[in-house]
N, C-alpha and C positions, 0 to 999 in steps of 0.2 A: 421489439417491445418486449421486455421480461414479464413472464407471468408471475402470476402470485405464489408458485411454488419455488422457482427462481430465487425472487426474493427473500422468500423465507429461508430457504437454504443458504444463501449468501448472509444473510443475518447471522443466521447461527454461526458458520465458518469465521465470519467479520469477529464475533465476539469471543469464542474459543480460540483462534489465532493470537488475536490477543493477549489473552492470557498468558498462554505458551510463548509466544513473545518475549513476553514483559518477565515472566517466571527467569527464561535464559537469561536476559539481560540481567537480572540482579544477580543470578550465581555467578557471572564471572565479569558482566562489564559494568563496573559502577559510573555513573553519571551520566550513562546514555537512555536516552528516553525512545523507542521503539512503539508507533502506534499503526494500527492498521485501519487506513481512512477509507479504504473502498474496497468491496469484494466483488466479481461480478462471475457469473455460473453460466458458462453454454447451454444453449436448450435441452441438450440431451445429457444434461447434467454430467459431462465427463470430463471438465476439465473446468477449473477455478483461478482467474486474474486475480491476482492478490497486490493492491497497493500500501506500501508501507511508508511511513514516515520517520524519518531519523533524526533526533535531536542528540548533540551538535550536528550540523550538517556536515562540516569536516569530513565526518568517521562514516557517512554513509554509504560510500563504494564498498568501503572495507565489512560492513555489516551486511549487505546485499550480497557479496561473495561469499558470507559467511554461512548466512541463511541459506542460500541456494546450493552450497555445498552439504548441507545439512536436511534436504527435503523429502529425503525418506525418513529420517527422525520426525520430523515434525508432521508429516504425512502419517505415521505410524500412531504419533501422540493423538492427533487431531482424530483417526479413526476409532482409537479405544475411547474418546470421549464422546464420539458421536454416534456407537455401535447401536443406538437404540433409535436412533434421527432418520439415519442413513444406510442404505442398504449397501452402497458402494460409494468410498471416498475418492471424491474427484480429484483429478491430476491439480497441483498447486504451482502456479506459474506466477514468481514473484518478480515487482516492477516497483522503482521509484517514485512516488509521487512528488512530483515537482511543482504541486500548486500554490503552496506559499513562496518558491521565491519567483514564480510568476506575480503573484499578489504583492512581494517585495518591491519587484520591478514597477508594478504600476504607481504603487505608493512613490516610490523613488522619483519617479518620473513626473507625478502631478505636484510633488514638492518642488519641483525645479532641478534636481539634483544631478538627472542625467540629459535635460534640455526637454523641450516642449513635444510631446509626441503630435500635437494637433499639426504644427507646422511642419515636421519631420515624423513619419509615420514608422520609419525603419529603425526607432529608437527601442518598439518593444518587438519581442519575439512574435510571431504568427503561430499560435496553436492548432493544432488537428484536436479533434471533436475525437475523443474517445470512447 
């Protein structure tokens, strides 16, 4: 269960991270949209799991690799932006948000493009709650 403090910090980080990543995408990568879909902060406020969504999906592994390589720079920029709100900047861990893929799989299954998920439940991947 997240506390109100964790939720507030996650909201601040999500807003500022989206701004930082979109600004970086404007500088070097035309036609790529990066959005921060979710941020989860640990109870000790030491780590933040950041879930990003990338469009077009073909470039998401390349973008994730680039973001992970530049985590120190991103964390520094975030620390400058949140210096009046946070005493210590959490460690940032980046992950791809695949919920859009999952929704697309469900939509295709319901439209009959992949088969009937009621008769064959193995069509849809089983997802773990995160």
